[in-house]
C-alpha positions in Angstrom: -5.0 40.4 63.6 -5.3 37.9 60.6 -5.4 39.3 57.0 -6.1 36.4 54.6 -6.0 38.4 51.4 -2.6 40.0 52.3 -1.3 36.5 53.1 -2.2 35.3 49.6 -0.6 38.3 47.9 2.6 37.8 49.8 2.6 34.1 49.0 2.2 34.8 45.3 5.4 36.8 45.3 7.5 33.8 46.3 5.7 31.0 44.5 6.2 30.9 40.6 3.1 30.1 38.6 3.1 26.6 37.1 4.4 26.2 33.6 1.9 25.5 30.8 1.9 21.7 30.0 1.6 22.4 26.3 2.7 25.3 24.1 0.9 26.1 20.9 2.0 27.3 17.5 -0.5 28.1 14.7 -0.3 27.7 10.9 -2.8 29.1 8.4 -3.1 29.4 4.7 -3.6 33.2 5.3 -0.6 33.4 7.7 2.9 34.7 7.2 6.2 33.0 8.1 7.4 36.3 9.6 4.6 36.2 12.1 5.0 35.0 15.7 3.0 31.8 15.1 0.2 32.7 17.5 -3.5 32.2 17.0 -3.9 35.8 15.9 -0.6 35.9 13.9 -0.1 32.4 12.5 2.7 31.1 10.4 2.0 30.3 6.7 4.0 27.0 6.6 4.6 23.9 8.7 8.3 24.5 8.2 8.2 27.8 10.0 6.3 26.3 12.9 8.7 23.4 13.0 11.6 25.9 13.3 9.9 27.7 16.1 9.0 24.5 17.9 12.6 23.4 17.8 13.8 26.6 19.4 11.1 26.5 22.1 11.8 22.8 22.8 15.5 23.5 23.5 14.6 26.0 26.2 11.6 24.1 27.5 12.2 20.4 27.2 9.6 19.4 29.7 6.8 21.3 27.9 4.8 19.6 25.2 4.1 21.3 21.8 1.1 21.4 19.7 1.2 22.8 16.2 -2.3 23.7 15.2 -3.0 23.9 11.4 -6.0 25.7 10.1 -8.0 23.6 7.6 -7.2 24.6 4.0 -5.2 23.5 1.0 -1.4 23.6 1.4 0.6 23.0 -1.8 3.5 20.7 -0.9 6.6 21.9 -2.7 9.1 19.9 -0.6 8.7 17.0 1.8 8.1 17.7 5.5 11.2 16.2 7.2 11.4 15.8 11.0 14.3 14.4 13.0 15.3 13.7 16.6 15.2 17.4 17.6 11.6 17.6 16.5 10.4 14.9 18.9 9.1 15.0 22.4 8.9 12.7 25.5 6.2 10.6 27.0 5.1 13.5 29.3 5.8 16.2 26.8 4.9 15.0 23.3 4.9 17.0 20.1 1.7 17.0 17.9 0.9 18.4 14.5 -2.8 18.5 14.1 -5.8 20.5 12.9 -7.4 23.4 14.7 -10.8 21.8 14.2 -12.6 18.6 13.1 -11.7 19.2 9.4 -8.3 18.0 8.2 -5.9 20.4 6.6 -4.9 19.1 3.1 -1.3 18.8 1.9 -1.4 18.2 -1.8 1.2 17.3 -4.3 -1.1 18.0 -7.2 -1.4 20.8 -9.6 -4.9 22.1 -10.7 -5.4 22.1 -14.4 -7.9 24.8 -15.4 -7.1 25.9 -18.9 -9.2 23.3 -20.8 -10.4 24.0 -24.3 -12.3 21.7 -26.7 -9.8 19.9 -28.9 -9.5 21.5 -32.4 -6.1 20.2 -33.5 -6.9 18.2 -36.6 -3.6 16.2 -36.5 -4.7 14.9 -33.1 -8.4 14.6 -33.8 -7.6 12.4 -36.9 -6.0 9.8 -34.6 -9.1 9.4 -32.5 -12.3 7.5 -33.0 -14.7 9.7 -34.9 -17.5 9.1 -32.4 -15.6 10.8 -29.6 -13.7 13.6 -31.3 -16.1 16.3 -30.2 -15.9 15.1 -26.6 -12.1 15.5 -26.1 -10.6 18.5 -24.2 -7.0 19.7 -24.3 -4.9 21.7 -21.8 -1.5 23.2 -22.6 0.5 22.6 -19.5 3.8 23.9 -20.8 3.2 27.2 -19.1 1.8 26.0 -15.8 5.1 25.5 -14.1 5.0 21.7 -14.4 8.5 20.8 -15.6 8.7 17.1 -14.7 6.2 15.2 -16.8 7.4 11.9 -15.4 7.0 8.5 -17.1 3.7 6.6 -17.8 4.6 3.5 -15.8 7.7 4.0 -13.8 6.9 3.8 -10.0 7.4 7.0 -8.3 7.4 9.0 -11.5 3.9 8.3 -12.8 1.6 11.4 -12.9 -2.0 10.6 -12.4 -5.1 12.7 -13.3 -8.0 13.2 -10.9 -11.4 14.8 -11.5 -13.3 15.7 -8.4 -11.1 13.3 -6.4 -11.7 10.4 -8.7 -8.9 8.7 -10.5 -9.0 9.0 -14.3 -7.7 6.3 -16.6 -4.6 6.6 -18.7 -5.9 5.9 -22.2 -5.9 2.1 -22.7 -7.3 -0.9 -24.6 -9.4 -2.7 -23.7 -11.2 -0.1 -21.7 -11.6 -2.6 -18.8 -10.2 -6.0 -18.1 -7.8 -7.8 -20.2 -7.2 -9.0 -23.8 -5.6 -12.4 -24.5 -2.4 -12.6 -26.5 -1.8 -14.9 -29.4 1.2 -17.2 -29.5 4.5 -16.1 -28.2 7.3 -15.8 -30.8 10.5 -15.4 -28.9 13.6 -17.5 -29.9 14.4 -19.0 -26.5 11.9 -21.6 -25.4 11.3 -21.8 -21.7 11.7 -25.0 -19.7 8.4 -26.8 -19.3 6.4 -26.2 -16.1 3.5 -28.1 -14.6 0.9 -25.9 -16.4 2.3 -27.4 -19.7 2.1 -24.3 -21.9 4.4 -23.0 -24.5 6.6 -20.1 -23.4 9.6 -18.1 -24.5 12.1 -15.9 -22.7 11.7 -13.0 -25.1 8.7 -10.7 -25.1 7.5 -11.2 -28.7 3.9 -12.2 -29.2 1.0 -12.2 -31.7 -1.9 -9.9 -31.3 -5.3 -11.1 -32.5 -7.2 -7.8 -33.0 -6.3 -6.1 -36.3 -7.6 -2.8 -35.0 -4.4 -2.6 -33.0 -2.5 -1.9 -36.1 -2.9 1.8 -35.3 -0.6 1.4 -32.3 2.3 1.3 -34.7 1.9 5.1 -35.1 2.1 5.7 -31.3 5.1 7.2 -29.6 5.3 5.1 -26.4 2.9 2.2 -26.0 3.1 0.3 -22.7 1.8 -3.1 -21.9 0.6 -4.4 -18.6 0.4 -8.2 -18.5 0.3 -11.4 -16.4 2.9 -12.6 -18.8 3.4 -16.2 -17.5 1.9 -16.7 -14.0 -1.3 -15.0 -12.9 0.3 -13.9 -9.7 3.1 -11.9 -11.3 2.2 -9.0 -13.5 4.5 -6.3 -15.0 4.6 -3.2 -17.2 6.8 -3.1 -20.3 7.5 -0.7 -23.1 6.7 -1.7 -26.7 9.7 -1.7 -29.0 8.1 -2.5 -32.3 4.7 -3.4 -33.9 4.8 -5.5 -37.1 1.3 -4.8 -38.6 1.9 -7.4 -41.4 2.7 -10.3 -39.1 0.6 -8.8 -36.3 3.4 -9.2 -33.8 4.4 -7.0 -30.9 8.0 -6.9 -29.6 8.7 -5.6 -26.2 11.8 -3.8 -25.0 14.3 -5.4 -22.7 14.6 -6.2 -19.8 12.1 -9.0 -20.3 9.8 -10.2 -17.6 11.7 -12.5 -15.2 9.2 -15.4 -15.7 9.1 -15.0 -19.5 5.9 -15.2 -21.6 3.4 -17.8 -22.4 0.8 -18.4 -25.2 -2.5 -16.7 -24.3 -1.4 -14.4 -21.5 -3.6 -11.6 -20.2 -2.7 -8.1 -21.0 -3.8 -4.6 -21.8 -2.2 -1.7 -23.6 -1.9 1.8 -22.1 -0.5 5.3 -22.7 -2.1 5.2 -26.2 -3.5 8.4 -27.6 -5.6 6.6 -30.3 -7.4 4.6 -27.6 -8.6 7.8 -25.9 -12.2 6.7 -26.5 -13.9 6.3 -23.1 -15.2 8.8 -20.6 -12.6 9.4 -17.9 -9.6 8.6 -20.0 -6.6 10.9 -20.5 -3.3 11.1 -22.3 -0.2 13.3 -21.9 1.8 14.2 -24.9 5.2 14.8 -23.3 6.8 16.2 -26.4 4.3 18.9 -26.9 3.3 19.5 -23.2 -0.3 18.8 -24.1 -2.8 17.1 -21.8 -5.9 15.4 -23.5 -9.0 14.3 -21.6 -12.4 12.8 -22.2 -14.4 14.1 -19.2 -16.9 11.8 -17.5 -20.5 12.4 -18.2 -22.0 15.5 -16.7 -18.6 17.1 -16.0 -17.8 20.6 -17.3 -13.9 20.7 -17.4 -13.8 24.4 -16.5 -15.9 23.9 -13.4 -14.5 20.6 -12.2 -11.6 20.1 -9.8 -9.1 18.5 -12.1 -5.7 17.8 -10.6 -2.5 16.3 -12.0 -0.1 14.8 -9.5 3.3 16.4 -9.7 5.0 15.9 -6.3 7.7 13.3 -6.9 9.9 13.1 -3.8 9.9 9.6 -2.3 7.7 10.6 0.7 5.5 13.6 1.5 6.5 13.4 5.2 9.5 11.7 6.9 10.0 11.2 10.6 13.6 10.1 11.2 14.8 9.2 14.7 11.8 10.9 16.3 10.2 10.0 19.6 6.7 10.9 20.8 5.9 12.9 17.6 2.3 12.6 16.4 0.6 13.5 13.1 -3.0 13.8 13.8 -6.1 14.7 11.7 -4.1 15.7 8.6 -4.7 14.8 5.0 -2.1 14.0 2.4 -3.0 13.4 -1.2 -1.9 13.5 -4.9 1.7 12.4 -5.0 3.6 10.2 -7.4 5.6 8.7 -4.5 4.5 7.6 -1.0 2.8 9.3 1.9 4.5 9.0 5.3 7.8 7.4 6.3 8.8 6.7 9.9 12.4 5.6 10.2 13.8 4.4 13.6 12.7 6.4 16.6 9.9 5.3 19.0 6.4 5.9 20.1 5.3 8.1 17.2 1.7 8.1 16.1 -0.1 8.6 12.8 -3.6 9.1 14.0 -6.9 10.0 12.3 -5.2 11.1 9.0 -6.4 10.7 5.5 -4.0 9.5 2.8 -5.6 9.4 -0.6 -4.6 9.2 -4.3 -1.1 8.2 -3.5 1.1 6.9 -6.3 3.0 4.3 -4.2 2.5 3.4 -0.5 0.5 5.1 2.2 2.7 4.6 5.2 6.1 2.9 5.7 7.9 2.1 8.9 11.5 1.1 9.0 12.7 -0.3 12.3 11.9 1.8 15.4 9.9 0.7 18.4 6.3 1.0 19.5 5.0 3.2 16.7 1.2 3.3 16.2 -0.8 3.7 13.0 -4.4 4.2 14.2 -7.8 5.5 13.0 -6.6 6.5 9.5 -8.3 6.3 6.1 -6.1 5.2 3.2 -7.7 4.9 -0.2 -6.5 5.0 -3.8 -3.1 3.6 -3.3 -1.1 2.8 -6.5 0.9 0.3 -4.4 0.3 -0.8 -0.8 -1.3 0.7 2.3 1.1 0.2 5.2 4.5 -1.4 5.1 6.5 -2.2 8.2 10.0 -3.7 8.5 10.8 -3.9 12.1 11.7 -6.1 15.1 14.5 -8.7 15.2 13.7 -12.1 13.9 17.2 -13.3 14.8 16.7 -12.5 18.5 12.9 -12.5 18.5 12.7 -8.9 19.8 9.3 -7.5 19.1 8.8 -4.2 17.3 5.8 -3.4 19.4 4.3 -1.5 16.5 0.5 -1.4 16.4 -1.8 -1.0 13.3 -5.4 -0.6 14.5 -8.7 0.9 13.5 -7.5 1.8 10.0 -9.5 1.7 6.8 -7.4 0.6 3.8 -9.4 0.2 0.6 -8.9 0.4 -3.2 -5.2 -0.3 -3.0 -2.7 -2.0 -5.4 -4.3 0.0 -8.2 -1.2 0.2 -10.3 1.1 -2.6 -9.0 -1.5 -5.2 -9.0 0.2 -8.0 -7.0 2.1 -8.3 -3.7 1.1 -4.8 -2.6 -1.3 -5.4 0.2 -3.0 -3.2 2.7 -0.4 -4.3 5.3 2.9 -5.9 4.6 4.9 -6.7 7.7 8.4 -8.2 7.8 10.0 -8.8 11.1 9.0 -9.8 14.6 6.2 -8.7 17.0 3.4 -6.6 15.6 -0.3 -6.2 16.4 -2.8 -5.7 13.6 -6.3 -5.3 15.0 -9.8 -3.8 14.3 -9.0 -2.7 10.7 -11.0 -2.9 7.5 -9.2 -4.0 4.4 -11.0 -4.4 1.1 -11.1 -3.9 -2.7 -7.9 -5.1 -4.3 -6.7 -7.2 -7.1 -4.4 -9.1 -4.8 -3.8 -9.8 -1.1 -4.9 -7.7 1.9 -1.9 -8.8 4.1 1.5 -10.2 3.4 3.2 -11.3 6.6 6.8 -12.4 6.8 7.9 -13.0 10.3 7.3 -14.1 13.8 4.9 -13.4 16.7 2.4 -11.5 14.7 -1.1 -11.0 16.2 -3.9 -10.4 13.7 -7.2 -10.0 15.4 -10.7 -8.4 15.1 -10.2 -7.3 11.5 -12.7 -7.4 8.6 -11.3 -8.3 5.2 -13.4 -8.6 2.0 -13.4 -8.4 -1.8 -9.6 -8.9 -2.3 -7.7 -11.2 -4.6 -10.2 -10.0 -7.2 -7.8 -10.4 -10.2 -4.7 -12.4 -9.4 -4.3 -16.1 -8.8 -2.8 -18.5 -6.3 -3.0 -16.0 -3.4 -5.0 -15.4 -0.2 -6.4 -12.4 1.6 -3.4 -13.3 3.9 -0.3 -14.6 2.2 2.5 -16.2 4.0 5.0 -18.3 2.2 8.3 -20.3 2.1 9.8 -20.1 5.5 9.2 -22.7 8.2 11.0 -20.5 10.8 8.0 -18.1 10.7 6.4 -19.1 14.0 4.2 -17.8 16.8 1.7 -16.2 14.5 -2.0 -15.9 15.5 -5.1 -15.1 13.4 -8.0 -14.9 15.8 -11.5 -13.4 15.7 -11.3 -12.0 12.1 -14.1 -11.8 9.6 -13.2 -12.8 6.0 -15.8 -12.6 3.2 -16.2 -12.6 -0.5 -12.7 -13.8 -1.4 -13.2 -15.7 -4.6 -10.8 -14.6 -7.4 -8.2 -16.8 -9.0 -7.8 -18.1 -12.5 -6.1 -21.5 -12.3 -5.3 -22.4 -8.7 -7.7 -20.3 -6.7 -8.0 -17.7 -3.9 -8.2 -18.3 -0.2 -9.0 -16.3 3.0 -5.8 -17.4 4.7 -3.1 -19.0 2.5 -0.1 -20.7 4.3 2.1 -21.5 1.3 5.2 -23.5 0.9 6.2 -24.9 4.3 4.5 -22.3 6.6 4.1 -24.0 9.9 3.1 -23.4 13.6 0.3 -20.9 12.8 -2.8 -20.7 14.9 -6.1 -19.8 13.1 -8.7 -19.5 15.9 -12.2 -18.1 16.2 -12.5 -16.7 12.7 -15.5 -16.4 10.5 -15.1 -17.2 6.8 -18.1 -16.4 4.5 -17.9 -17.1 0.8 -14.2 -17.7 0.8 -12.2 -20.0 -1.5 -12.6 -20.8 -5.1 -11.4 -23.4 -7.6 -8.7 -25.5 -5.8 -8.6 -23.5 -2.6 -10.7 -23.6 0.5 -11.2 -20.7 2.9 -7.9 -21.8 4.5 -5.2 -23.2 2.2 -2.2 -25.1 3.6 0.6 -25.9 1.2 3.1 -28.3 2.6 3.1 -26.8 6.1 3.0 -28.6 9.4 1.9 -28.0 13.0 -0.7 -25.4 11.9 -3.9 -25.4 14.1 -7.3 -24.5 12.6 -9.6 -24.4 15.7 -13.0 -23.0 16.6 -13.8 -21.3 13.2 -17.0 -20.9 11.3 -17.0 -21.6 7.6 -20.2 -20.4 5.9 -21.0 -21.0 2.2 -17.3 -21.4 1.3 -15.8 -23.4 -1.5 -14.3 -25.7 1.2 -13.3 -25.1 4.8 -9.7 -26.2 4.4 -7.7 -27.2 1.4 -4.3 -28.9 1.5 -1.5 -29.3 -1.0 0.7 -31.9 0.8 4.4 -32.2 0.1 6.1 -35.6 -0.2 8.7 -36.5 2.5 11.4 -36.4 -0.2 10.5 -32.9 -1.3 10.3 -31.6 2.3 13.7 -33.0 3.3 15.4 -32.0 0.1 14.2 -28.4 0.5 15.5 -28.3 4.1 18.9 -29.2 2.7 18.9 -26.6 -0.1 21.3 -23.7 0.2 18.5 -21.1 0.1 16.7 -22.8 3.0 19.8 -23.2 5.1 20.4 -19.5 4.8 16.9 -18.8 6.0 17.1 -21.2 8.9 20.7 -20.9 10.1 22.0 -17.5 8.9 19.0 -15.1 8.8 18.0 -16.7 12.1 19.2 -19.7 14.0 16.5 -22.2 14.7 18.9 -24.2 16.9 19.5 -21.2 19.2 17.8 -21.3 22.6 15.8 -18.2 21.8 14.1 -20.2 19.1 13.9 -23.7 20.7 12.5 -22.2 23.9 9.9 -20.0 22.2 8.9 -22.7 19.7 9.7 -26.2 21.0 8.1 -27.9 18.0 10.8 -26.4 15.7 13.2 -29.0 17.0 11.2 -31.6 15.0 11.3 -29.8 11.7 12.2 -33.0 9.8 9.3 -35.1 11.1 5.6 -34.8 11.2 5.4 -33.6 7.6 1.9 -32.4 6.6 0.5 -32.9 10.1 -1.9 -30.1 10.9 -4.7 -30.0 13.5 -8.2 -29.2 12.2 -10.6 -29.2 15.1 -13.8 -27.8 16.6 -14.9 -26.1 13.4 -18.4 -25.5 12.2 -18.8 -26.0 8.4 -22.1 -24.6 7.0 -23.3 -24.9 3.4 -19.8 -25.3 1.9 -19.4 -27.1 -1.4 -17.1 -29.6 0.3 -15.5 -29.9 3.7 -11.9 -30.4 2.6 -9.9 -30.4 -0.7 -7.0 -32.9 -1.1 -7.3 -34.2 2.4 -4.6 -36.8 3.2 -4.1 -39.2 6.2 -1.5 -37.0 7.8 -4.1 -34.3 8.8 -5.5 -34.6 12.2 -9.3 -34.0 12.3 -11.5 -33.8 15.4 -14.9 -32.5 16.4 -15.6 -30.7 13.1 -19.3 -30.4 12.3 -20.9 -30.1 8.9 -24.5 -28.8 8.6 -26.9 -27.1 6.2 -27.7 -23.5 6.9 -31.4 -24.0 7.0 -31.9 -20.4 6.0 -30.0 -19.0 9.0 -27.3 -16.3 8.5 -23.7 -16.6 9.6 -24.5 -14.1 12.4 -27.1 -16.4 13.8 -24.7 -19.3 13.8 -22.2 -17.2 15.7 -24.5 -16.8 18.7 -22.8 -18.1 21.8 -25.6 -20.6 22.6 -25.5 -22.0 19.0 -21.7 -22.4 19.0 -21.9 -24.1 22.4 -24.4 -26.6 20.9 -21.7 -27.7 18.5 -19.0 -27.9 21.1 -17.4 -24.6 20.3 -16.3 -21.6 22.2 -17.8 -18.2 21.7 -16.7 -15.9 18.9 -17.1 -12.2 19.7 -18.5 -11.3 16.3 -19.8 -7.8 17.4 -16.2 -6.9 18.5 -14.8 -7.5 15.0 -14.1 -4.5 12.7 -13.6 -0.8 13.2 -14.2 0.6 16.7 -13.0 4.1 16.3 -12.4 5.9 13.0 -13.6 9.4 12.3 -13.6 8.6 8.5 -15.9 5.6 8.6 -18.6 7.5 6.7 -16.2 7.7 3.7 -15.9 4.0 3.6 -19.6 3.3 4.1 -20.7 5.8 1.4 
């Protein structure tokens, strides 16, 4: 007789049930680290979950781990540090993520709640009479904040936020820049092509007599573009001579020196606390002073001072297949997330906001991915990556995609882009980069693919820069910019601002299928090529730009002399070896580095309503099938229709594919 049920029962006794593919631990603000880390008895800290996950992983290496963190505010006292034993494998990854759609918040800030209206006459008498009744004070000496930092030292700067909005350290002028008088240093600088007087020492006249009151301040700082408008700096004031109206800065002086009429503003000045949203910290007395924005009641507002000062909030060292997903990190004096070495880690769908330095940094490693994140309010840059081998042309395989990086370089105003890559082999695609005083990308390396990104409203303050900046190394090769949309890049003060700027000998770059709208100003077109060769600008649309392409050709003598300089020999034959087969096989044209100077190929482009087609065009440039037309009231989108492009002998440009494709925080950027 056949008994099917009995057969199944007997079979179950000899066959072990399959192991779970993923084991879960839980963390909650209402948890306890003595709990078991289950959903009903969660841990209180990520550190406790990390410890439990390590122990579980040792016994169950083939099982993935998911640490689920309940949304809430988690005060970060110490950095979260992960190493090799915290990672997973391709089939059993480790993920730290939220229990739901909302991101748990890890903050390095301290709430300031004990605000009272300022009554101290010794302080009030230093302020403008019109605002004295609007200033509030908070005694922070008893709040547990012991490190008051420094007003302008990177990594030590506290910042104040009200309802998630950055407040302004008391400054003059309240926006923009003042212009200095003549410089008064003793050592005259050698002349430069801009033909202005300059000195090595930071001594200069001020022209507004109302600044005499600064002489009574404890620690005035100056931010200035002291000589070149692409190189700003912060310096401490040593002395103010109110009779001669001369400000003397402390050493070390700025490395470029100082010129007559440089742009600057003063900050960390109590007597300039005269505009809504400004604040000042008296470090001697432990008193915080604030002029709240209109409509804000200090006792009811969310006012936070950044206090966390470790280099990074999170570090992943030698980790593999470790993911940080749907988490928020904010209010730190330092940087957000650091990935060092390791492979296949992901930072996905995270928010990094109000960060004193950089958002994410990757050092070395292989195939890490930064995807779907929102980074805003960066004091320095967004994402920095140093990886891959330029010497051997080994790709890092890192990917930066579908990220929004905006309002960056807020403190360090130049050379702190949304993405800075140094190395070999990276893909940067489908990102949105916008709102910065300087560049969106700085790229130093080889075999970089930049595609389907939208970049706008950058280089808003600095000069002689581009939304993309590459400069001074003709061994940077194999780089491709294709199908990107560049718009509203029109800063600059003397030289200009470009969409893509290939500066000082950059060669062998392909710029294909891009759309440039309202790019270029002064002496720069949408694409600026300074002395490079073998660059190809092909099948692009230039719409209402200053010019399509601008050139700054080098003489043959200058090119050859630079190739023989010691600094260039080091770049070409020590840092890499351009004569090695790995270079000559990958980049055959590099064999001809001493010939074809200034020869670039500009072809198959559509130029619409630009002020001029080219700036400083010379006979070395190779031009073919470039069409210049008036817009006739049509938009750039209409001109990017495949049928229209075909009419002008061009290939299609997938305009609808450009930009963000998947980012859960897109509404934050669109608001």
